[in-house]
N, C-alpha and C positions, 0 to 999 in steps of 0.2 A: 908579543912579549914572551921571552923564554925565562926559565928559572934554572938555577944550579945551586947545589948545596955542598958546603964544606964544613964538617963538624956541626957546630951550632949556629952557623952563619948561612943565611939564604941570600943569593944574589938574583936580582931582577934585571934582566937584559932588555932594555927598551929599543925599539927600532922604528924608523920612519917618522910619521906624524903622530904626536901624542897630545891629544886634547881631551877635555872632560866629556864631550858628547860621544866620542867614538870609543873611549877606553872602557874595557870590561871591568866592572867593580871588583875589588878584592874581597876575599873572604877571611875574616879574622881567624877562623879555625885552622887555616893553612899556615898560620904564623905562630901558633901558640907554643910550639916546641922549640922555637929558635930564640936566641939571645940577641941577635943583631941582624940587620938587613942592609945590604949594599945595593944601591941604585946605580946601575951601569948605564950611563947616558952616551956611550961612545957612538952609537949608530942612530941617534935621534937627529932628524932633519929639522923638525919644528916642534915647539912645545908652547902651550898657552898657560897663562898664569892660573886659571881655574884648576887645571890638572895638577899643578904644583901645590896649590892650597889643599886639594883633595888628598894627595899623598901625605902631606905634612899632618893634616888633621887625623888621617887614618892611623898613622903610627903614633902620634901623640896620644890619641884615645886609648890605644893598646899599651901605652907606656913602653914601647919597643924602640930602642935607639936605632937610628939609620944614618947612613953616610952616602953622600953623592960622589961617585967616582967617574973618571974619564968624561967629564962634562965640559962643554964650552963655557967661557967666562960669563956669557949672558944667562946661561941656565943656572949657574952657581949664584948669580945675583938674584935671580927669581926665587930660589930656595931661601936665600938669606933674607929677602924682603918678606916672604911669607912667614918665616919664623919670627922676625922682629915685630911685625904687625900684630901677631897673636900675643906676643909677650907684652906689648904696649896695651893691648885691649884688656888683658888679664890684670895688669897693674892698675889701669884706670878704674876697672870694675871694683878692685879690692879697696881703693881709697875713697870710693864714693861715700859721701856723708849726707845725712838727711838735714834739711834746713828746717828750723823751727817754724818759720812763716809758712813754708810749704806744707808741713805737717798739719798746721792749724787750718790752712786752706783746704786740704784734703778732708779733714774732719767736718768742716763747715759744709763742703760740697756733699759729702756722704749723708750728713744729717738732712740737708735740704732735699736731696734726691730721695731719701727714705720717706720724708714727709709727703712728697708728691706721689710716691708709690702708694702710701697709705690712703691718701685722698682718692686715688684711683680705685683702690680696693673697697673703700667705704662707699664710694659712689655706686660701684657695681652691686654691692650688697643691698643698698637702699633700693636700687632699681629692681633687683630680683625680688625683694620683699614686697614692693608696691605691685609688681606684676602678679605675684602670687596672691596678694589680697584681692586684686581685681578679678583674677581667674583662679579660684581655689583648687580647681582640678589639676593645676600644675604642681601642687604640693606633693612631694613623695612621702605619703603618709606612713608607709612601712619603715622607711629610713628614719623618719621622725620618731616613731615608737622605739626603734632599735637604739637610737642615741639617747632617748629619754631614759631608757632602762640602763644602758651602760654608763652614761655620763652622769646621771643624777641618782637614780634609785639604788644602784649598786654601791654608791658612795655613802649610803645612809648609815651603815654600821660604824665605819671609821669616823664619819662626821658627828654622829651622836656621841660616840665615845670621847672624841676630842672636846666637844662642847661641855659634856658632863665634867670632865677632869678640869678644864680651865675654869669653868664656872665655880666649881667647888674650891679650887685654889684661891681664886679672887675673893670668894665669899668668906673664906677663913680670915683673910687679912682685913677685909672690910668690916666684918662683925667685931673683930678684935679691937680695931681702932674706935668704933662707935661705942663699944662697952667701956673703953677707957674714959669716954666723955659722958658716961651715964645714959647713953641713948641706944642701948642694945636693941630695944624693941623696934626702933626706927629702921633697923636693918632689913626688916621684912619688905617694906615698900622700896627701900633704896636698892637692895639686891634684885628685887623683882623687876623694877624698871630697867636696871642695868642689863639684866638677862634678856629682857624682851627687846630692848632698843639696840643693844650693842653686842653682847656676848653671843647670843644665838645666831643672828645673821652674819656678824663679822667673822667669828671663828669658823663657822661653816663655809663662808665664802673663801677664806684662806685655804681650807682643806680642798675644796672643789677646784680652786685655782691651781694648786700644786698637782692635782690629779688629772683634771680634764684639759687644762691648757697644754701640758706636756703631751698628753695623749693625742690631741688634735694635731699639734705640730709634727709629732713623729709619724702619724698616719699619713698626713698629706705629704710630708717629706719623702716617705718611702714610695708613695705614688709618683712623686716627681722623679725619683731616681730610677724606678722601674719603667718610666715613660708611659705610665697609665694616663697621666694628664694630657700628654701629647696625643695619645690615641683617642681620648675623649674629644679633644679639640678637632682632630681630623674627621671624626664621625659627626661633628656638629652638635655635641652635647654642651650645655651651659655648665661650666664649672660651679658657678655660684648656686645654681638651682639644685644641682645634684650633690654637691659636696658641702658647701658652706651653710646654706639655708637650713637644712635639717639639724645640723649641730647648733646653729644659732638659736633656732626656735626651741630646741630641746632644753637648753639651759634657761632660756627666758621663762618657759613654762614650768620646768622642774624646780628651779631655785625657790620660788615662793612656797611650794609644797614642802620642800626640805626644810626651809626656815621655820615654817609652822610647826613641824615635828621637833626641830632642834630647840625651839623655844621651850617646849615641855621638858626636854632633857636638861636645859640650863636651869629652869625653875625648880625641877626636882632636886638637882644638885645643891642649889642655894637653900632650898627648904630643909634638906637634911642637915646642912651645916648650921643653919640658924637654930633649928630645934635642938641640935646637939650642944651648941655653945651657949645659947641663952636659956635653955630649959623650958621653952614654951611648948605647948601641945600642938598637935596637927590642927585641931579645931580652932585654936587661937590664931594660928598662922593663916588659915583659910579666911577667918573672919576679918583679920586686919588687911589681908590681901584684897578682899572683896570691897572693903571700905575705902582703900587708898590707891588702888591700882586700877585704872580704867582700861578698856579694850583699845583705846587709842594708842597706847604704848606698843601693843602687839602689832597693830596695823602699821605703825611706823617702821618696824623691823621688816614686815612683809613687803612694804612699798619699796624698800631699798633692794630687795632680792632680785627683781628682774634686771635692774641696772648692773648689779654685780655679775649676773649671768651673761648679759650682753658683752660686758667688758672682757670676761674670760674667753668667750667664744671668738670675739673679734681678734684678740691678741693671739690666741692659739692658731686660728686659721691663717691669719696674716703672716705670722712667722713661718708657718708651714710652706706657704707659697714662695717664701724667700730662699728656701733651701735649693742649693744647686749642686748636682753632680756626684757627691761622695758621701760616705757614711759619717765622716768627721763633721761635715756640715750639718747633718741631722743632730748630732750631739750638741754642737755649738748653739744652734737655733732653738733646740728644745730647752736648754738652760736659759737662754735669753727670754724665751716665751714665759717660763715660770716666773722669772724675776720681774718682767714687765707686768704680768697679770697680778702678782702680789702688790706691786707698786700702785697699780690703778685701783685695786680694791681698797687699799689704805687711803689713797687720795679721794676716792668717791665717798668713803665713809666719813672722812673729815669734812668734805664739802656738805654732805647731808647734815652733819652735826651743826655746822655753822648756820645752815639755812633754817633748820628746825628751831635752833636757839633764837635766831633773829626774829622769827614769827611766833615765838613763845609757844611752840607745840610740844 
């Protein structure tokens, strides 16, 4: 192939046999300064269609107009066919429309596929947990302490603050309504039971869900993107024993301890509001609390805590393993993780309320 230049027009002179396998690829930088290209086919003996498609795609991608000159009729027909096929393909792609039934089918398939993936994840988690219980030496104790500190204990300030504020706000409204009915003193046991059974564990679980579920998902997602997970798999390390299990056990162990402390924050907030609105003294509050509120109500809140922790850890880790390839996926699945964790906390709390009410606990 020879080239010649006239002003802003480059001419490519082809000779002999021109096919895609033997032709030297063109370089876009060689054509950037020109406004048009002429393809001189006068000395071509043979040309295949793949070569024609390559030339047409090359100049179309550069948005550089070209013209075929001195070509035999069959060569002109090949260029015309390549151009028309590309135009038809572009037109068909542009008018493609989604079908409602197809979209529903895709959603159903994606949901079912996600359910199967979750069952696989949960099965591996249970298997690793049972193996660790049978062989405690397999537990990564240092990793457990690390996640217990970062996922649970470091959330204590924001968790206690949130429980205190929400409990105080609810107590203000609750005491006000009871006073209107002439039962202001009843607010002591009412608000105390509410704080121990619901406000302490539930509000704290929501805070931990937003904090730790997102953290777990982002951490595992970054490990996926940086191929740390693939490296661990290549070296024979068990993902669940090294990554999931320490996080899972950290929240199961840490949540009851946090709930126990959060109960005191909720009780303290409700006590301040009740003494302020009803005018009773601290000794009167303690006396009525001791007479009407049993330890059972505190244990109900503590019993729910490990289930909340397990749900948060499972959702956070599962969504982390779903991340694929790019940073946008990390953001998307981190958001999904937080929403899912909050939903399951609310659902579990409602389920426990129904169960405890059914058995008059």
